[in-house]
N, CA, C, O and the ligand as a Tripos MOL2 file, in Angstrom:
@<TRIPOS>MOLECULE
protein
  289   287    73     0     0
PROTEIN
NO_CHARGES

@<TRIPOS>ATOM
      1 N          71.6500  105.5990   73.9500 N.3       1 MET1
      2 CA         70.1330  105.3550   73.5870 C.3       1 MET1
      3 C          69.7420  106.9190   73.5680 C.2       1 MET1
      4 O          69.9450  107.6410   74.5440 O.2       1 MET1
      5 N          69.2550  107.3010   72.5600 N.am      2 ASP2
      6 CA         68.9120  108.6410   72.2000 C.3       2 ASP2
      7 C          67.3910  108.9530   72.7500 C.2       2 ASP2
      8 O          67.1520  110.0100   73.3330 O.2       2 ASP2
      9 N          66.3980  107.9670   72.5260 N.am      3 THR3
     10 CA         65.1930  108.4620   72.9210 C.3       3 THR3
     11 C          65.0250  107.8200   74.2330 C.2       3 THR3
     12 O          65.6940  106.8270   74.5180 O.2       3 THR3
     13 N          64.2930  108.2540   74.9310 N.am      4 GLN4
     14 CA         63.9980  107.7160   76.3660 C.3       4 GLN4
     15 C          62.5110  107.3440   76.6020 C.2       4 GLN4
     16 O          61.5870  108.1400   76.7690 O.2       4 GLN4
     17 N          62.4550  106.1260   76.5880 N.am      5 ASN5
     18 CA         61.1370  105.4840   76.9440 C.3       5 ASN5
     19 C          60.9270  105.5290   78.5310 C.2       5 ASN5
     20 O          61.7150  105.1510   79.3990 O.2       5 ASN5
     21 N          59.7720  106.0380   78.6660 N.am      6 ILE6
     22 CA         59.3220  106.2410   80.1100 C.3       6 ILE6
     23 C          57.9640  105.5030   80.2000 C.2       6 ILE6
     24 O          56.9990  105.8760   79.5330 O.2       6 ILE6
     25 N          57.9140  104.4240   81.0590 N.am      7 LEU7
     26 CA         56.7770  103.9630   81.4310 C.3       7 LEU7
     27 C          56.2680  104.0480   82.9180 C.2       7 LEU7
     28 O          57.0530  104.0300   83.8660 O.2       7 LEU7
     29 N          55.0400  104.1320   83.0460 N.am      8 THR8
     30 CA         54.5460  104.0950   84.3910 C.3       8 THR8
     31 C          53.6760  103.1090   84.7200 C.2       8 THR8
     32 O          52.5680  103.1620   84.1860 O.2       8 THR8
     33 N          53.9420  102.0970   85.5750 N.am      9 LEU9
     34 CA         52.8630  101.0520   86.1350 C.3       9 LEU9
     35 C          52.7430  100.8970   87.4250 C.2       9 LEU9
     36 O          53.6430  101.2740   88.1760 O.2       9 LEU9
     37 N          51.6830  100.3540   87.8580 N.am     10 LYS10
     38 CA         51.4430  100.2120   89.2160 C.3      10 LYS10
     39 C          52.2300   99.0170   89.6970 C.2      10 LYS10
     40 O          52.7010   99.1400   90.8280 O.2      10 LYS10
     41 N          52.4290   98.0600   89.1590 N.am     11 HIS11
     42 CA         53.0600   96.8830   89.6370 C.3      11 HIS11
     43 C          54.4220   96.3760   88.7170 C.2      11 HIS11
     44 O          54.3740   96.6130   87.5100 O.2      11 HIS11
     45 N          55.4720   95.7740   89.1950 N.am     12 ARG12
     46 CA         56.3470   95.3410   88.4300 C.3      12 ARG12
     47 C          55.8230   94.3510   87.2620 C.2      12 ARG12
     48 O          55.1140   93.3900   87.5620 O.2      12 ARG12
     49 N          56.1380   94.5750   86.1120 N.am     13 PRO13
     50 CA         55.4500   93.6480   85.0900 C.3      13 PRO13
     51 C          56.6460   92.1220   85.0180 C.2      13 PRO13
     52 O          57.8690   92.1660   85.1450 O.2      13 PRO13
     53 N          55.9690   91.1530   84.8300 N.am     14 GLU14
     54 CA         56.6250   89.9770   84.5320 C.3      14 GLU14
     55 C          57.6960   90.2510   83.4120 C.2      14 GLU14
     56 O          58.8670   89.8980   83.5530 O.2      14 GLU14
     57 N          57.3260   90.7690   82.5160 N.am     15 ARG15
     58 CA         58.0030   90.8290   81.2420 C.3      15 ARG15
     59 C          58.2070   92.4840   80.7180 C.2      15 ARG15
     60 O          57.3690   93.3760   80.8510 O.2      15 ARG15
     61 N          59.2140   92.5750   80.2520 N.am     16 CYS16
     62 CA         59.2250   94.0730   79.6620 C.3      16 CYS16
     63 C          57.8590   94.1740   78.7090 C.2      16 CYS16
     64 O          57.5180   93.2230   78.0050 O.2      16 CYS16
     65 N          57.1690   95.3310   78.7570 N.am     17 PRO17
     66 CA         55.9770   95.6100   77.6560 C.3      17 PRO17
     67 C          56.7400   95.8760   76.1300 C.2      17 PRO17
     68 O          56.1770   95.6300   75.0640 O.2      17 PRO17
     69 N          57.9160   96.3420   76.2290 N.am     18 ILE18
     70 CA         58.6100   96.7460   74.9490 C.3      18 ILE18
     71 C          59.1020   95.6280   74.3330 C.2      18 ILE18
     72 O          58.7380   95.3920   73.1810 O.2      18 ILE18
     73 N          59.8940   94.8690   74.9180 N.am     19 CYS19
     74 CA         60.8600   93.8680   74.3280 C.3      19 CYS19
     75 C          60.4300   92.5100   74.9010 C.2      19 CYS19
     76 O          60.7830   91.5920   74.1600 O.2      19 CYS19
     77 N          59.7510   92.0970   76.0370 N.am     20 GLY20
     78 CA         59.6730   91.0440   76.5280 C.3      20 GLY20
     79 C          60.9000   90.3450   77.4160 C.2      20 GLY20
     80 O          60.9510   89.1860   77.8280 O.2      20 GLY20
     81 N          61.8260   91.3670   77.5700 N.am     21 GLY21
     82 CA         62.8070   90.9390   78.3600 C.3      21 GLY21
     83 C          62.5070   91.2500   79.8940 C.2      21 GLY21
     84 O          61.5690   91.9250   80.3190 O.2      21 GLY21
     85 N          63.5430   90.5890   80.6680 N.am     22 GLU22
     86 CA         63.3270   90.3890   82.1530 C.3      22 GLU22
     87 C          63.3540   91.7700   82.7820 C.2      22 GLU22
     88 O          64.2500   92.5480   82.4550 O.2      22 GLU22
     89 N          62.5820   92.0650   83.5180 N.am     23 VAL23
     90 CA         62.4430   93.4610   84.4780 C.3      23 VAL23
     91 C          62.8900   93.2270   85.7380 C.2      23 VAL23
     92 O          62.3750   92.4210   86.5130 O.2      23 VAL23
     93 N          64.0620   94.0710   86.0190 N.am     24 TRP24
     94 CA         64.7280   94.0540   87.3550 C.3      24 TRP24
     95 C          64.3430   95.0590   88.1060 C.2      24 TRP24
     96 O          63.8290   96.0380   87.5660 O.2      24 TRP24
     97 N          64.5160   95.0050   89.4560 N.am     25 LYS25
     98 CA         64.2520   96.0790   90.4040 C.3      25 LYS25
     99 C          65.4910   97.1400   90.6580 C.2      25 LYS25
    100 O          66.5960   96.7340   91.0170 O.2      25 LYS25
    101 N          65.2900   98.1300   90.5030 N.am     26 ILE26
    102 CA         66.3990   99.1480   90.6760 C.3      26 ILE26
    103 C          66.4480   99.5620   92.4130 C.2      26 ILE26
    104 O          65.5060  100.0070   93.0710 O.2      26 ILE26
    105 N          67.6530   99.3040   92.8280 N.am     27 LEU27
    106 CA         67.8270   99.5000   94.2500 C.3      27 LEU27
    107 C          68.8280  100.6190   94.1840 C.2      27 LEU27
    108 O          69.7780  100.5860   93.4010 O.2      27 LEU27
    109 N          68.5680  101.7730   95.1510 N.am     28 TYR28
    110 CA         68.9680  102.9870   95.1090 C.3      28 TYR28
    111 C          70.0640  102.9590   96.5040 C.2      28 TYR28
    112 O          69.8950  102.1800   97.4420 O.2      28 TYR28
    113 N          70.9690  103.7580   96.4450 N.am     29 GLY29
    114 CA         71.8080  103.9280   97.8840 C.3      29 GLY29
    115 C          73.1430  103.1350   97.6590 C.2      29 GLY29
    116 O          73.4200  102.6300   96.5720 O.2      29 GLY29
    117 N          73.8110  103.0740   98.5780 N.am     30 GLU30
    118 CA         75.1230  102.1500   98.6420 C.3      30 GLU30
    119 C          74.6750  100.6730   98.8390 C.2      30 GLU30
    120 O          73.9340  100.3330   99.7620 O.2      30 GLU30
    121 N          75.1330   99.8970   97.9910 N.am     31 PRO31
    122 CA         74.6880   98.4900   98.2640 C.3      31 PRO31
    123 C          75.6340   97.8910   99.2560 C.2      31 PRO31
    124 O          76.8470   98.0780   99.3480 O.2      31 PRO31
    125 N          74.8550   97.1410   99.9780 N.am     32 THR32
    126 CA         75.6560   96.1030  100.8480 C.3      32 THR32
    127 C          76.2380   95.0200  100.2150 C.2      32 THR32
    128 O          75.7820   94.6180   99.1450 O.2      32 THR32
    129 N          77.3240   94.4250  100.8210 N.am     33 VAL33
    130 CA         78.0690   93.2850  100.1560 C.3      33 VAL33
    131 C          77.0640   91.9630   99.7840 C.2      33 VAL33
    132 O          77.2260   91.1920   98.8390 O.2      33 VAL33
    133 N          76.0620   91.9270  100.7230 N.am     34 GLU34
    134 CA         75.0410   90.7840  100.6510 C.3      34 GLU34
    135 C          74.2400   91.0390   99.3470 C.2      34 GLU34
    136 O          74.0560   90.1830   98.4820 O.2      34 GLU34
    137 N          73.7410   92.4430   99.3020 N.am     35 ALA35
    138 CA         72.8510   92.9520   98.0360 C.3      35 ALA35
    139 C          73.5830   92.8710   96.8660 C.2      35 ALA35
    140 O          73.0050   92.4870   95.8490 O.2      35 ALA35
    141 N          74.8140   93.1820   96.8290 N.am     36 TYR36
    142 CA         75.6380   93.1370   95.6220 C.3      36 TYR36
    143 C          76.0320   91.5490   95.0210 C.2      36 TYR36
    144 O          76.2650   91.2450   93.8510 O.2      36 TYR36
    145 N          76.0210   90.7530   96.1080 N.am     37 GLU37
    146 CA         76.5710   89.4430   95.7170 C.3      37 GLU37
    147 C          75.4640   88.5130   95.0390 C.2      37 GLU37
    148 O          75.6630   87.7000   94.1360 O.2      37 GLU37
    149 N          74.1680   88.8320   95.7140 N.am     38 SER38
    150 CA         72.8460   88.3060   95.3170 C.3      38 SER38
    151 C          72.1080   88.9440   94.2670 C.2      38 SER38
    152 O          70.9570   88.6140   93.9800 O.2      38 SER38
    153 N          72.7850   89.9050   93.6570 N.am     39 ARG39
    154 CA         72.0020   91.0140   92.6250 C.3      39 ARG39
    155 C          71.3860   90.0760   91.5310 C.2      39 ARG39
    156 O          70.2870   90.3220   91.0340 O.2      39 ARG39
    157 N          72.1060   89.0440   91.1960 N.am     40 ILE40
    158 CA         71.5460   88.2290   90.0020 C.3      40 ILE40
    159 C          70.4630   87.5980   90.4820 C.2      40 ILE40
    160 O          69.3700   87.8130   89.9560 O.2      40 ILE40
    161 N          70.5760   86.8130   91.4430 N.am     41 GLU41
    162 CA         69.6680   86.0070   92.0590 C.3      41 GLU41
    163 C          68.2090   86.5900   92.2860 C.2      41 GLU41
    164 O          67.1160   86.1010   92.0010 O.2      41 GLU41
    165 N          68.6100   88.0250   93.0100 N.am     42 ASN42
    166 CA         67.4290   88.6150   93.3760 C.3      42 ASN42
    167 C          66.9130   89.6970   92.1450 C.2      42 ASN42
    168 O          65.9180   90.3970   92.3320 O.2      42 ASN42
    169 N          67.5460   89.7460   91.1150 N.am     43 LYS43
    170 CA         67.2820   90.4610   89.9770 C.3      43 LYS43
    171 C          67.1700   92.0090   90.4820 C.2      43 LYS43
    172 O          66.1180   92.6420   90.5670 O.2      43 LYS43
    173 N          68.2590   92.4040   90.7450 N.am     44 ILE44
    174 CA         68.4570   93.8140   91.4150 C.3      44 ILE44
    175 C          69.4740   94.3840   90.3510 C.2      44 ILE44
    176 O          70.3870   93.7480   89.8250 O.2      44 ILE44
    177 N          69.1320   95.7370   90.1280 N.am     45 ILE45
    178 CA         70.1660   96.6580   89.3450 C.3      45 ILE45
    179 C          70.2390   97.5940   90.3530 C.2      45 ILE45
    180 O          69.3010   97.8910   91.0920 O.2      45 ILE45
    181 N          71.6220   98.1750   90.3950 N.am     46 PHE46
    182 CA         71.9370   99.1060   91.3370 C.3      46 PHE46
    183 C          71.8990  100.4850   90.6240 C.2      46 PHE46
    184 O          72.5860  100.7400   89.6350 O.2      46 PHE46
    185 N          70.9720  101.4170   91.2550 N.am     47 GLY47
    186 CA         70.8520  102.7870   90.5910 C.3      47 GLY47
    187 C          71.7790  103.9400   91.1540 C.2      47 GLY47
    188 O          71.6560  105.1120   90.8010 O.2      47 GLY47
    189 N          72.6520  103.5220   92.0000 N.am     48 GLY48
    190 CA         73.5680  104.4820   92.5210 C.3      48 GLY48
    191 C          73.0040  105.2200   93.4450 C.2      48 GLY48
    192 O          71.8170  105.0320   93.7120 O.2      48 GLY48
    193 N          73.8010  106.2670   94.1500 N.am     49 CYS49
    194 CA         73.4800  107.0260   95.1840 C.3      49 CYS49
    195 C          72.7870  108.4330   94.9610 C.2      49 CYS49
    196 O          72.4650  109.1450   95.9130 O.2      49 CYS49
    197 N          72.6040  108.7440   93.7990 N.am     50 CYS50
    198 CA         71.9970  110.0300   93.4540 C.3      50 CYS50
    199 C          70.4650  109.6500   93.3890 C.2      50 CYS50
    200 O          70.0570  108.8800   92.5210 O.2      50 CYS50
    201 N          69.7810  110.1120   94.1620 N.am     51 ILE51
    202 CA         68.1780  109.8360   94.4470 C.3      51 ILE51
    203 C          67.6960  111.0900   94.2210 C.2      51 ILE51
    204 O          68.1470  112.0710   94.8130 O.2      51 ILE51
    205 N          66.6390  111.1560   93.2510 N.am     52 THR52
    206 CA         65.8890  112.3360   92.9220 C.3      52 THR52
    207 C          64.3390  112.0710   93.6800 C.2      52 THR52
    208 O          63.9590  111.1430   94.3930 O.2      52 THR52
    209 N          63.7260  113.1510   93.2570 N.am     53 GLU53
    210 CA         62.2970  112.9280   93.7750 C.3      53 GLU53
    211 C          61.5010  111.7330   93.1560 C.2      53 GLU53
    212 O          60.7260  110.9980   93.7670 O.2      53 GLU53
    213 N          61.8490  111.6690   91.7720 N.am     54 HIS54
    214 CA         61.0750  110.8330   91.0990 C.3      54 HIS54
    215 C          62.1580  109.6970   90.3090 C.2      54 HIS54
    216 O          62.6940  109.9280   89.2260 O.2      54 HIS54
    217 N          62.3080  108.6470   90.9790 N.am     55 ASP55
    218 CA         63.3720  107.6940   90.0980 C.3      55 ASP55
    219 C          62.4260  106.5160   89.8270 C.2      55 ASP55
    220 O          61.3980  106.2330   90.4430 O.2      55 ASP55
    221 N          63.0270  105.8390   88.6980 N.am     56 PRO56
    222 CA         62.3650  104.7900   88.0160 C.3      56 PRO56
    223 C          62.4830  103.5580   88.9950 C.2      56 PRO56
    224 O          63.5830  103.3720   89.5150 O.2      56 PRO56
    225 N          61.4430  102.7020   89.2920 N.am     57 ALA57
    226 CA         61.6090  101.5880   90.0660 C.3      57 ALA57
    227 C          62.2410  100.3920   89.5380 C.2      57 ALA57
    228 O          63.0610   99.7500   90.1940 O.2      57 ALA57
    229 N          61.8460  100.0580   88.2770 N.am     58 TRP58
    230 CA         62.5490   98.8730   87.4720 C.3      58 TRP58
    231 C          62.8800   99.1810   86.2420 C.2      58 TRP58
    232 O          62.4260  100.1710   85.6680 O.2      58 TRP58
    233 N          63.7280   98.3370   85.7070 N.am     59 GLU59
    234 CA         64.5500   98.5600   84.2480 C.3      59 GLU59
    235 C          64.4660   97.2300   83.7830 C.2      59 GLU59
    236 O          64.4090   96.2490   84.5240 O.2      59 GLU59
    237 N          64.4560   97.2020   82.4370 N.am     60 CYS60
    238 CA         64.2960   96.0860   81.6080 C.3      60 CYS60
    239 C          65.8960   95.9040   81.3880 C.2      60 CYS60
    240 O          66.6520   96.8090   81.0350 O.2      60 CYS60
    241 N          66.2890   94.4880   81.6790 N.am     61 ILE61
    242 CA         67.7480   94.2010   81.6850 C.3      61 ILE61
    243 C          68.1010   94.1380   80.0510 C.2      61 ILE61
    244 O          69.2730   94.2260   79.6840 O.2      61 ILE61
    245 N          66.9570   93.9720   79.0560 N.am     62 GLU62
    246 CA         67.4560   93.6980   77.5870 C.3      62 GLU62
    247 C          67.4980   95.1350   76.9050 C.2      62 GLU62
    248 O          68.5660   95.5050   76.4160 O.2      62 GLU62
    249 N          66.3580   95.9760   76.8500 N.am     63 CYS63
    250 CA         66.3090   97.1650   76.2340 C.3      63 CYS63
    251 C          66.7830   98.2140   77.1960 C.2      63 CYS63
    252 O          67.1990   99.2660   76.7120 O.2      63 CYS63
    253 N          66.7730   98.0780   78.3470 N.am     64 HIS64
    254 CA         66.8460   99.1110   79.4440 C.3      64 HIS64
    255 C          65.9080  100.4100   79.5710 C.2      64 HIS64
    256 O          66.2660  101.5100   79.9910 O.2      64 HIS64
    257 N          64.6570  100.0530   79.1270 N.am     65 VAL65
    258 CA         63.5160  100.8470   79.4030 C.3      65 VAL65
    259 C          63.4150  101.0310   80.9270 C.2      65 VAL65
    260 O          63.7160  100.0880   81.6590 O.2      65 VAL65
    261 N          63.0480  102.0840   81.3810 N.am     66 GLN66
    262 CA         62.9770  102.3400   82.7660 C.3      66 GLN66
    263 C          61.5050  102.5530   83.0640 C.2      66 GLN66
    264 O          60.7810  103.2890   82.3930 O.2      66 GLN66
    265 N          61.1390  101.8940   84.0590 N.am     67 ILE67
    266 CA         59.6690  102.0030   84.6390 C.3      67 ILE67
    267 C          59.5430  102.5110   85.8730 C.2      67 ILE67
    268 O          60.1410  102.0690   86.8540 O.2      67 ILE67
    269 N          58.6600  103.5810   85.8790 N.am     68 TYR68
    270 CA         58.2470  104.2760   87.0300 C.3      68 TYR68
    271 C          57.1270  103.6610   87.8010 C.2      68 TYR68
    272 O          56.2140  103.2020   87.1150 O.2      68 TYR68
    273 N          57.0290  103.5700   89.0280 N.am     69 GLN69
    274 CA         55.8040  102.9600   89.7790 C.3      69 GLN69
    275 C          54.7750  104.1110   90.0300 C.2      69 GLN69
    276 O          55.0830  105.1610   90.5940 O.2      69 GLN69
    277 N          53.5940  103.8340   89.5860 N.am     70 GLU70
    278 CA         52.6770  104.7200   89.6900 C.3      70 GLU70
    279 C          52.0070  104.8040   91.0830 C.2      70 GLU70
    280 O          51.6290  103.7800   91.6540 O.2      70 GLU70
    281 N          51.8570  106.1030   91.6500 N.am     71 GLU71
    282 CA         51.6500  106.1860   92.9440 C.3      71 GLU71
    283 C          50.0840  106.1350   93.0480 C.2      71 GLU71
    284 O          49.4550  106.4860   92.0500 O.2      71 GLU71
    285 N          49.4230  105.7450   94.1250 N.am     72 ASP72
    286 CA         48.0710  105.8580   94.4090 C.3      72 ASP72
    287 C          47.5230  107.1560   94.5130 C.2      72 ASP72
    288 O          46.3270  107.3040   94.7640 O.2      72 ASP72
    289 ZN         62.7530   95.6360   77.1940 Zn       73 ZN73
@<TRIPOS>BOND
     1     1     2 1
     2     2     3 1
     3     3     4 2
     4     3     5 am
     5     5     6 1
     6     6     7 1
     7     7     8 2
     8     7     9 am
     9     9    10 1
    10    10    11 1
    11    11    12 2
    12    11    13 am
    13    13    14 1
    14    14    15 1
    15    15    16 2
    16    15    17 am
    17    17    18 1
    18    18    19 1
    19    19    20 2
    20    19    21 am
    21    21    22 1
    22    22    23 1
    23    23    24 2
    24    23    25 am
    25    25    26 1
    26    26    27 1
    27    27    28 2
    28    27    29 am
    29    29    30 1
    30    30    31 1
    31    31    32 2
    32    31    33 am
    33    33    34 1
    34    34    35 1
    35    35    36 2
    36    35    37 am
    37    37    38 1
    38    38    39 1
    39    39    40 2
    40    39    41 am
    41    41    42 1
    42    42    43 1
    43    43    44 2
    44    43    45 am
    45    45    46 1
    46    46    47 1
    47    47    48 2
    48    47    49 am
    49    49    50 1
    50    50    51 1
    51    51    52 2
    52    51    53 am
    53    53    54 1
    54    54    55 1
    55    55    56 2
    56    55    57 am
    57    57    58 1
    58    58    59 1
    59    59    60 2
    60    59    61 am
    61    61    62 1
    62    62    63 1
    63    63    64 2
    64    63    65 am
    65    65    66 1
    66    66    67 1
    67    67    68 2
    68    67    69 am
    69    69    70 1
    70    70    71 1
    71    71    72 2
    72    71    73 am
    73    73    74 1
    74    74    75 1
    75    75    76 2
    76    75    77 am
    77    77    78 1
    78    78    79 1
    79    79    80 2
    80    79    81 am
    81    81    82 1
    82    82    83 1
    83    83    84 2
    84    83    85 am
    85    85    86 1
    86    86    87 1
    87    87    88 2
    88    87    89 am
    89    89    90 1
    90    90    91 1
    91    91    92 2
    92    91    93 am
    93    93    94 1
    94    94    95 1
    95    95    96 2
    96    95    97 am
    97    97    98 1
    98    98    99 1
    99    99   100 2
   100    99   101 am
   101   101   102 1
   102   102   103 1
   103   103   104 2
   104   103   105 am
   105   105   106 1
   106   106   107 1
   107   107   108 2
   108   107   109 am
   109   109   110 1
   110   110   111 1
   111   111   112 2
   112   111   113 am
   113   113   114 1
   114   114   115 1
   115   115   116 2
   116   115   117 am
   117   117   118 1
   118   118   119 1
   119   119   120 2
   120   119   121 am
   121   121   122 1
   122   122   123 1
   123   123   124 2
   124   123   125 am
   125   125   126 1
   126   126   127 1
   127   127   128 2
   128   127   129 am
   129   129   130 1
   130   130   131 1
   131   131   132 2
   132   131   133 am
   133   133   134 1
   134   134   135 1
   135   135   136 2
   136   135   137 am
   137   137   138 1
   138   138   139 1
   139   139   140 2
   140   139   141 am
   141   141   142 1
   142   142   143 1
   143   143   144 2
   144   143   145 am
   145   145   146 1
   146   146   147 1
   147   147   148 2
   148   147   149 am
   149   149   150 1
   150   150   151 1
   151   151   152 2
   152   151   153 am
   153   153   154 1
   154   154   155 1
   155   155   156 2
   156   155   157 am
   157   157   158 1
   158   158   159 1
   159   159   160 2
   160   159   161 am
   161   161   162 1
   162   162   163 1
   163   163   164 2
   164   163   165 am
   165   165   166 1
   166   166   167 1
   167   167   168 2
   168   167   169 am
   169   169   170 1
   170   170   171 1
   171   171   172 2
   172   171   173 am
   173   173   174 1
   174   174   175 1
   175   175   176 2
   176   175   177 am
   177   177   178 1
   178   178   179 1
   179   179   180 2
   180   179   181 am
   181   181   182 1
   182   182   183 1
   183   183   184 2
   184   183   185 am
   185   185   186 1
   186   186   187 1
   187   187   188 2
   188   187   189 am
   189   189   190 1
   190   190   191 1
   191   191   192 2
   192   191   193 am
   193   193   194 1
   194   194   195 1
   195   195   196 2
   196   195   197 am
   197   197   198 1
   198   198   199 1
   199   199   200 2
   200   199   201 am
   201   201   202 1
   202   202   203 1
   203   203   204 2
   204   203   205 am
   205   205   206 1
   206   206   207 1
   207   207   208 2
   208   207   209 am
   209   209   210 1
   210   210   211 1
   211   211   212 2
   212   211   213 am
   213   213   214 1
   214   214   215 1
   215   215   216 2
   216   215   217 am
   217   217   218 1
   218   218   219 1
   219   219   220 2
   220   219   221 am
   221   221   222 1
   222   222   223 1
   223   223   224 2
   224   223   225 am
   225   225   226 1
   226   226   227 1
   227   227   228 2
   228   227   229 am
   229   229   230 1
   230   230   231 1
   231   231   232 2
   232   231   233 am
   233   233   234 1
   234   234   235 1
   235   235   236 2
   236   235   237 am
   237   237   238 1
   238   238   239 1
   239   239   240 2
   240   239   241 am
   241   241   242 1
   242   242   243 1
   243   243   244 2
   244   243   245 am
   245   245   246 1
   246   246   247 1
   247   247   248 2
   248   247   249 am
   249   249   250 1
   250   250   251 1
   251   251   252 2
   252   251   253 am
   253   253   254 1
   254   254   255 1
   255   255   256 2
   256   255   257 am
   257   257   258 1
   258   258   259 1
   259   259   260 2
   260   259   261 am
   261   261   262 1
   262   262   263 1
   263   263   264 2
   264   263   265 am
   265   265   266 1
   266   266   267 1
   267   267   268 2
   268   267   269 am
   269   269   270 1
   270   270   271 1
   271   271   272 2
   272   271   273 am
   273   273   274 1
   274   274   275 1
   275   275   276 2
   276   275   277 am
   277   277   278 1
   278   278   279 1
   279   279   280 2
   280   279   281 am
   281   281   282 1
   282   282   283 1
   283   283   284 2
   284   283   285 am
   285   285   286 1
   286   286   287 1
   287   287   288 2
@<TRIPOS>SUBSTRUCTURE
     1 MET1         2 RESIDUE 1 A MET
     2 ASP2         6 RESIDUE 1 A ASP
     3 THR3        10 RESIDUE 1 A THR
     4 GLN4        14 RESIDUE 1 A GLN
     5 ASN5        18 RESIDUE 1 A ASN
     6 ILE6        22 RESIDUE 1 A ILE
     7 LEU7        26 RESIDUE 1 A LEU
     8 THR8        30 RESIDUE 1 A THR
     9 LEU9        34 RESIDUE 1 A LEU
    10 LYS10       38 RESIDUE 1 A LYS
    11 HIS11       42 RESIDUE 1 A HIS
    12 ARG12       46 RESIDUE 1 A ARG
    13 PRO13       50 RESIDUE 1 A PRO
    14 GLU14       54 RESIDUE 1 A GLU
    15 ARG15       58 RESIDUE 1 A ARG
    16 CYS16       62 RESIDUE 1 A CYS
    17 PRO17       66 RESIDUE 1 A PRO
    18 ILE18       70 RESIDUE 1 A ILE
    19 CYS19       74 RESIDUE 1 A CYS
    20 GLY20       78 RESIDUE 1 A GLY
    21 GLY21       82 RESIDUE 1 A GLY
    22 GLU22       86 RESIDUE 1 A GLU
    23 VAL23       90 RESIDUE 1 A VAL
    24 TRP24       94 RESIDUE 1 A TRP
    25 LYS25       98 RESIDUE 1 A LYS
    26 ILE26      102 RESIDUE 1 A ILE
    27 LEU27      106 RESIDUE 1 A LEU
    28 TYR28      110 RESIDUE 1 A TYR
    29 GLY29      114 RESIDUE 1 A GLY
    30 GLU30      118 RESIDUE 1 A GLU
    31 PRO31      122 RESIDUE 1 A PRO
    32 THR32      126 RESIDUE 1 A THR
    33 VAL33      130 RESIDUE 1 A VAL
    34 GLU34      134 RESIDUE 1 A GLU
    35 ALA35      138 RESIDUE 1 A ALA
    36 TYR36      142 RESIDUE 1 A TYR
    37 GLU37      146 RESIDUE 1 A GLU
    38 SER38      150 RESIDUE 1 A SER
    39 ARG39      154 RESIDUE 1 A ARG
    40 ILE40      158 RESIDUE 1 A ILE
    41 GLU41      162 RESIDUE 1 A GLU
    42 ASN42      166 RESIDUE 1 A ASN
    43 LYS43      170 RESIDUE 1 A LYS
    44 ILE44      174 RESIDUE 1 A ILE
    45 ILE45      178 RESIDUE 1 A ILE
    46 PHE46      182 RESIDUE 1 A PHE
    47 GLY47      186 RESIDUE 1 A GLY
    48 GLY48      190 RESIDUE 1 A GLY
    49 CYS49      194 RESIDUE 1 A CYS
    50 CYS50      198 RESIDUE 1 A CYS
    51 ILE51      202 RESIDUE 1 A ILE
    52 THR52      206 RESIDUE 1 A THR
    53 GLU53      210 RESIDUE 1 A GLU
    54 HIS54      214 RESIDUE 1 A HIS
    55 ASP55      218 RESIDUE 1 A ASP
    56 PRO56      222 RESIDUE 1 A PRO
    57 ALA57      226 RESIDUE 1 A ALA
    58 TRP58      230 RESIDUE 1 A TRP
    59 GLU59      234 RESIDUE 1 A GLU
    60 CYS60      238 RESIDUE 1 A CYS
    61 ILE61      242 RESIDUE 1 A ILE
    62 GLU62      246 RESIDUE 1 A GLU
    63 CYS63      250 RESIDUE 1 A CYS
    64 HIS64      254 RESIDUE 1 A HIS
    65 VAL65      258 RESIDUE 1 A VAL
    66 GLN66      262 RESIDUE 1 A GLN
    67 ILE67      266 RESIDUE 1 A ILE
    68 TYR68      270 RESIDUE 1 A TYR
    69 GLN69      274 RESIDUE 1 A GLN
    70 GLU70      278 RESIDUE 1 A GLU
    71 GLU71      282 RESIDUE 1 A GLU
    72 ASP72      286 RESIDUE 1 A ASP
    73 ZN73       289 GROUP 0 **** ****
């Protein structure tokens, strides 16, 4: 993907604002076996262990747009 779409929202949207696909939560760090096995059921994407100061909170599983959570 060449262009990087960045969205910032307060709450996880029910559907992707771009394509209408499902939006899953991104979980960082080493996943537990339980988390890994229930990833589809719980709609979790694993973001890996590299955590920066500002990582996206959710990702569309269709178009892979990443959504950042707006801080209060
Ligand atoms: Zn999408």
